[in-house]
C-alpha positions in Angstrom: 75.5 -40.9 -60.5 72.1 -39.8 -59.1 71.3 -40.1 -55.4 68.2 -42.1 -54.3 65.1 -40.1 -54.9 66.7 -38.1 -57.7 66.4 -38.3 -61.4 69.6 -38.6 -63.4 70.4 -36.2 -66.2 68.8 -37.2 -69.5 71.9 -36.8 -71.6 75.7 -36.5 -71.2 77.0 -32.9 -71.1 78.7 -33.2 -74.4 75.4 -34.1 -76.2 73.1 -31.8 -74.3 72.4 -28.5 -76.0 72.5 -26.7 -72.6 76.2 -27.2 -72.6 76.5 -24.5 -75.3 75.6 -21.9 -72.6 78.4 -20.3 -70.6 78.1 -19.7 -66.8 78.7 -16.0 -67.5 75.7 -15.7 -69.8 73.5 -17.6 -67.4 74.6 -15.3 -64.5 74.0 -12.1 -66.5 70.5 -13.1 -67.7 69.5 -14.4 -64.3 70.7 -11.2 -62.6 68.9 -9.0 -65.1 65.7 -11.0 -64.4 66.2 -10.5 -60.7 66.6 -6.8 -61.2 63.4 -6.5 -63.4 61.2 -8.6 -61.1 62.4 -6.8 -58.0 61.7 -3.5 -59.8 58.1 -4.7 -60.1 58.0 -6.1 -56.6 59.0 -2.7 -55.1 56.7 -0.4 -57.1 54.4 0.4 -54.2 57.1 1.5 -51.7 58.1 4.9 -53.3 54.4 5.7 -53.6 53.6 5.0 -50.0 53.6 8.7 -48.8 51.5 9.8 -51.8 49.0 7.0 -51.4 48.7 7.7 -47.7 47.8 11.3 -48.5 45.4 10.6 -51.4 43.5 7.7 -49.7 43.7 9.0 -46.1 45.6 5.9 -44.9 46.8 5.5 -41.3 50.5 4.9 -40.6 49.7 1.2 -40.0 47.6 0.9 -43.2 50.4 2.5 -45.2 53.0 0.2 -43.7 50.6 -2.8 -44.5 50.3 -1.7 -48.2 54.1 -1.8 -48.7 54.6 -4.9 -46.6 52.0 -7.2 -48.2 54.1 -7.9 -51.4 57.0 -8.7 -49.1 55.3 -11.4 -47.2 53.8 -13.0 -50.3 57.1 -12.8 -52.1 58.8 -14.4 -49.1 56.5 -17.3 -48.4 56.2 -17.9 -52.1 59.9 -18.7 -52.3 59.4 -22.0 -50.5 57.4 -23.6 -53.3 59.3 -21.8 -56.0 62.6 -23.1 -54.7 61.2 -26.6 -54.6 59.7 -26.3 -58.1 63.1 -25.0 -59.4 64.8 -28.1 -58.0 62.3 -30.2 -59.9 61.8 -28.3 -63.2 64.8 -26.0 -63.5 65.3 -22.2 -63.8 64.6 -22.3 -67.5 61.0 -23.0 -66.8 60.6 -21.0 -63.6 62.1 -17.6 -64.8 59.6 -17.1 -67.7 56.7 -18.3 -65.6 57.4 -15.9 -62.7 58.0 -13.0 -65.0 54.8 -13.5 -67.0 52.7 -14.1 -63.9 54.0 -10.9 -62.4 52.6 -8.9 -65.3 49.0 -9.5 -64.2 49.1 -7.7 -60.8 51.4 -5.0 -62.1 48.8 -4.2 -64.8 46.0 -4.4 -62.3 47.7 -1.9 -60.0 48.4 0.4 -62.9 44.9 0.4 -64.2 42.6 0.3 -61.1 44.5 -1.0 -58.1 45.8 2.3 -56.6 42.3 3.8 -56.3 41.4 2.1 -53.0 43.0 0.4 -50.0 41.3 -2.9 -51.0 42.8 -2.6 -54.5 46.2 -1.9 -53.2 46.1 -4.9 -50.9 44.8 -7.3 -53.6 47.3 -6.0 -56.2 50.1 -6.0 -53.7 49.3 -9.6 -52.6 49.8 -10.9 -56.1 52.6 -8.5 -56.9 54.5 -10.6 -54.3 54.9 -13.2 -57.1 57.7 -11.1 -58.5 59.7 -11.4 -55.3 59.9 -15.2 -55.6 62.3 -14.9 -58.5 65.2 -15.1 -56.1 64.4 -18.7 -55.2 64.6 -19.7 -58.8 67.9 -17.9 -59.5 70.1 -19.2 -56.6 69.9 -22.9 -57.6 70.2 -22.0 -61.3 73.4 -20.0 -60.8 74.8 -22.2 -58.1 74.8 -25.2 -60.3 76.9 -23.5 -63.0 79.8 -22.5 -60.7 82.3 -24.5 -58.7 82.4 -24.1 -54.9 85.5 -21.9 -55.1 83.7 -19.3 -57.2 80.1 -19.8 -56.0 80.1 -17.2 -53.3 81.1 -14.4 -55.7 78.7 -15.6 -58.4 75.8 -15.7 -56.0 76.8 -12.3 -54.7 76.6 -10.9 -58.2 73.2 -12.5 -58.8 72.1 -11.2 -55.4 73.0 -7.7 -56.6 69.8 -8.0 -58.6 68.0 -6.7 -55.5 69.1 -3.4 -56.9 65.8 -3.5 -58.9 64.4 -1.7 -55.9 66.7 1.2 -56.6 65.3 1.5 -60.1 61.8 1.7 -58.6 63.0 4.3 -56.1 64.6 6.4 -58.7 61.9 6.3 -61.4 58.5 5.6 -59.9 57.8 9.0 -58.3 59.4 10.8 -61.3 57.2 8.9 -63.8 54.1 9.6 -61.8 54.9 13.3 -61.5 55.8 13.5 -65.2 52.9 11.4 -66.6 50.4 9.6 -64.4 50.1 7.0 -61.6 49.7 4.3 -64.3 53.0 5.0 -66.1 55.5 3.1 -63.9 53.2 0.0 -63.7 52.6 -0.1 -67.5 56.3 0.4 -68.2 57.3 -2.4 -65.8 54.7 -4.7 -67.2 56.2 -4.3 -70.7 59.7 -4.9 -69.5 58.5 -8.1 -67.7 57.0 -9.4 -70.9 60.2 -8.8 -72.9 62.3 -10.4 -70.2 60.0 -13.4 -70.0 60.6 -14.0 -73.7 64.4 -13.4 -73.5 64.7 -15.8 -70.5 63.0 -18.6 -72.3 65.4 -18.2 -75.2 68.7 -17.8 -73.3 68.4 -19.5 -70.0 69.5 -23.1 -69.8 69.9 -25.4 -66.7 73.2 -27.0 -65.9 73.5 -30.2 -68.0 74.3 -32.5 -65.1 71.8 -31.2 -62.6 69.8 -33.9 -60.7 66.0 -33.7 -60.4 64.4 -34.8 -57.2 61.4 -37.1 -57.7 60.0 -37.3 -54.1 56.8 -35.4 -53.2 57.2 -31.7 -52.2 56.1 -32.2 -48.6 58.7 -34.9 -48.1 61.5 -32.8 -49.7 60.4 -29.8 -47.6 60.6 -31.9 -44.4 64.0 -33.1 -45.3 65.2 -29.6 -46.2 64.0 -28.3 -42.8 66.0 -31.0 -41.1 69.2 -29.7 -42.6 71.1 -27.6 -40.0 72.2 -25.1 -42.6 68.5 -24.4 -43.5 67.6 -23.0 -40.0 71.0 -21.4 -39.4 71.0 -19.5 -42.7 67.3 -18.6 -42.2 68.0 -16.9 -38.9 71.0 -15.0 -40.3 69.2 -14.0 -43.5 66.1 -12.9 -41.7 68.3 -10.2 -40.1 70.6 -9.3 -43.0 68.3 -9.4 -46.0 65.2 -8.7 -43.8 66.8 -5.5 -42.6 67.6 -4.5 -46.2 64.0 -5.2 -47.4 62.5 -3.4 -44.4 64.5 -0.2 -45.2 64.0 -0.5 -48.9 60.2 -0.4 -48.5 59.9 1.8 -45.4 62.8 4.2 -45.7 60.9 6.8 -47.8 58.2 7.0 -45.1 60.8 7.1 -42.3 62.7 9.9 -43.9 59.6 11.9 -44.6 58.2 11.5 -41.1 61.4 11.8 -39.1 63.3 14.4 -41.1 60.5 16.2 -43.1 61.9 15.3 -46.5 59.8 15.5 -49.7 58.7 12.2 -51.2 61.1 12.7 -54.1 64.1 13.5 -51.9 63.2 10.5 -49.6 63.0 8.2 -52.6 66.4 9.4 -53.9 68.0 8.7 -50.6 66.4 5.3 -50.4 67.9 4.6 -53.8 71.3 5.5 -52.4 70.8 3.1 -49.5 69.8 0.3 -52.0 72.7 1.0 -54.3 75.3 0.7 -51.5 73.7 -2.6 -50.3 73.7 -3.9 -53.9 77.4 -3.0 -54.5 78.5 -4.6 -51.2 76.5 -7.9 -51.7 79.0 -9.3 -54.2 81.8 -8.1 -52.0 80.3 -10.1 -49.1 80.3 -13.2 -51.4 83.8 -12.6 -52.6 85.1 -12.1 -49.1 83.4 -15.3 -48.0 85.2 -17.3 -50.8 88.5 -16.1 -49.2 87.8 -15.8 -45.5 84.8 -18.1 -44.9 81.2 -17.0 -44.8 80.8 -17.1 -41.0 83.3 -14.3 -40.0 82.0 -12.1 -42.8 78.3 -12.3 -41.9 79.2 -11.9 -38.2 81.2 -8.8 -38.9 78.5 -7.3 -41.1 75.9 -7.8 -38.4 78.0 -6.2 -35.8 78.3 -3.1 -38.0 74.5 -3.1 -38.4 74.1 -3.2 -34.6 76.4 -0.2 -34.1 74.8 1.9 -36.9 71.3 1.1 -35.7 72.3 2.4 -32.2 73.5 5.6 -33.8 70.4 6.1 -35.9 68.1 5.4 -32.9 68.9 8.9 -31.6 67.7 10.5 -34.8 70.9 12.5 -35.4 71.2 15.2 -37.9 70.9 13.7 -41.4 74.1 15.4 -42.5 76.5 13.9 -41.8 75.9 11.5 -38.9 72.5 10.1 -40.1 73.6 9.6 -43.7 76.9 7.9 -42.6 75.0 5.6 -40.2 72.4 4.5 -42.8 74.9 4.1 -45.7 77.2 2.0 -43.5 74.2 0.0 -42.4 73.2 -0.5 -46.0 76.7 -1.8 -46.9 76.8 -4.2 -44.0 73.3 -5.5 -44.7 74.3 -6.1 -48.4 77.6 -7.8 -47.4 75.8 -9.9 -44.8 73.2 -11.1 -47.2 75.8 -12.1 -49.7 77.8 -13.9 -47.1 74.7 -15.8 -45.9 74.1 -17.3 -49.3 77.8 -18.1 -49.7 77.2 -20.1 -46.6 74.3 -21.9 -48.2 76.6 -22.6 -51.2 79.2 -24.0 -48.9 77.0 -26.4 -46.9 73.8 -27.2 -48.7 73.8 -30.5 -50.7 73.6 -29.7 -54.4 70.2 -31.3 -55.0 68.6 -29.3 -52.2 69.9 -25.8 -53.0 66.6 -24.8 -54.4 64.7 -26.0 -51.4 67.1 -24.5 -48.9 67.1 -21.2 -50.9 63.3 -21.1 -50.8 63.1 -21.5 -47.0 66.0 -19.2 -46.4 64.7 -16.6 -48.8 61.3 -16.8 -47.2 62.9 -16.1 -43.8 64.7 -13.1 -45.2 61.5 -11.7 -46.7 59.6 -12.3 -43.5 62.3 -10.6 -41.7 61.5 -7.6 -43.9 57.8 -7.9 -43.4 57.7 -7.3 -39.7 59.8 -4.2 -39.2 57.7 -1.8 -41.3 54.6 -2.8 -39.4 56.4 -2.5 -36.1 57.9 0.9 -37.0 54.5 2.2 -38.1 52.9 1.0 -34.9 55.7 2.3 -32.7 55.5 5.7 -34.3 51.8 5.9 -34.0 52.2 5.1 -30.3 55.2 7.2 -29.3 55.8 9.6 -32.3 59.4 8.3 -32.4 61.3 5.6 -34.3 64.1 5.2 -31.8 62.7 2.1 -30.1 62.4 0.3 -33.4 66.0 1.0 -34.3 67.2 0.0 -30.9 65.4 -3.4 -31.4 67.2 -3.8 -34.7 70.5 -3.2 -32.9 69.8 -5.8 -30.3 68.6 -8.4 -32.9 71.7 -7.8 -35.1 74.1 -8.2 -32.2 72.4 -11.4 -31.2 72.6 -12.7 -34.7 76.3 -11.9 -34.9 76.9 -13.9 -31.7 74.8 -16.8 -33.1 77.0 -16.8 -36.2 80.2 -17.0 -34.2 78.9 -19.8 -32.0 76.2 -22.1 -33.3 76.9 -21.6 -37.0 80.7 -21.5 -36.8 81.2 -25.2 -37.0 79.3 -27.2 -39.6 76.8 -29.7 -38.2 76.0 -32.8 -40.2 72.3 -33.7 -40.4 71.3 -37.2 -39.3 
């Protein structure tokens, strides 16, 4: 039975052709789409040091270039999540993928020749980052609560698309030209857009809200889980995003690594976070999401303190950053397991959009802050110390305010 303000399913599950799709197939296709779109979303990050040199950018301008796609991809998740609740993932996945082709081609053909081109192209490249808000409600609807945390963790591992960018972008530029990674990614986006239209189906019994977007957004913001998960995700996923876009610059500046070596190490950071994200969801299914996310954030705080002293990269620095990567990945997975536990089914897309936006915004601020602090003090220690303090505060918040579910009135 549909709730007030929701549209009932058009047909019974047995008569709906969507029932022919299995949850496993939907999860695989959605995750692949997440990987590809995040690959496109992260194309500018590995090129940051080279673009700074070729265009004579300041540290702040370089940080702004890699951060712009993050903020657009973050804020864009709010309408995308609401649109997914209304129209479904089958519509939104192809639309986002095809729309992301335009800025990717623009950057490949002319956008990297000036700061203005990078900012314009990066702004619209942010569209690719909104795919997350379409995937969570799609996947969540296909899985029962007891398996939802792990399924969302597997889908969340699609953030590993940033690792593909880190591993291939600089190599493709060195081997061919600056255009190559953008043109290649554009072609892959087109292929996936077609595949997603053919294979993705929405869960047969999903309900469709009919109320206006603004009213649904207001109702979503009144849910306690929305603001609680947003605060946690801003730290967990925000920290991951910040490092995935700024780590090459940090390693080059703080440790004197070459752009290629820095990109490879950033890829290692991303891969560890990707592997641990499903683990965070799996542990949440068994232990509960709150203790998992609190424990992960506590690890982040400890590792950030260690990294703040700029220890030798081998072994202390590497251990600190990889442990931090794993904790950020697990914490992000646990946060969306918490959303799966507490968000009403018909609002998962809206909640995901707001929480995802908070996570992306959490990743937008640190690169700018790190660039500004380094320009002022020629040291990154203060920025990492701030990360430690925020992570510790978020862990305490999880164990206190978030520990007991609060029912919205």
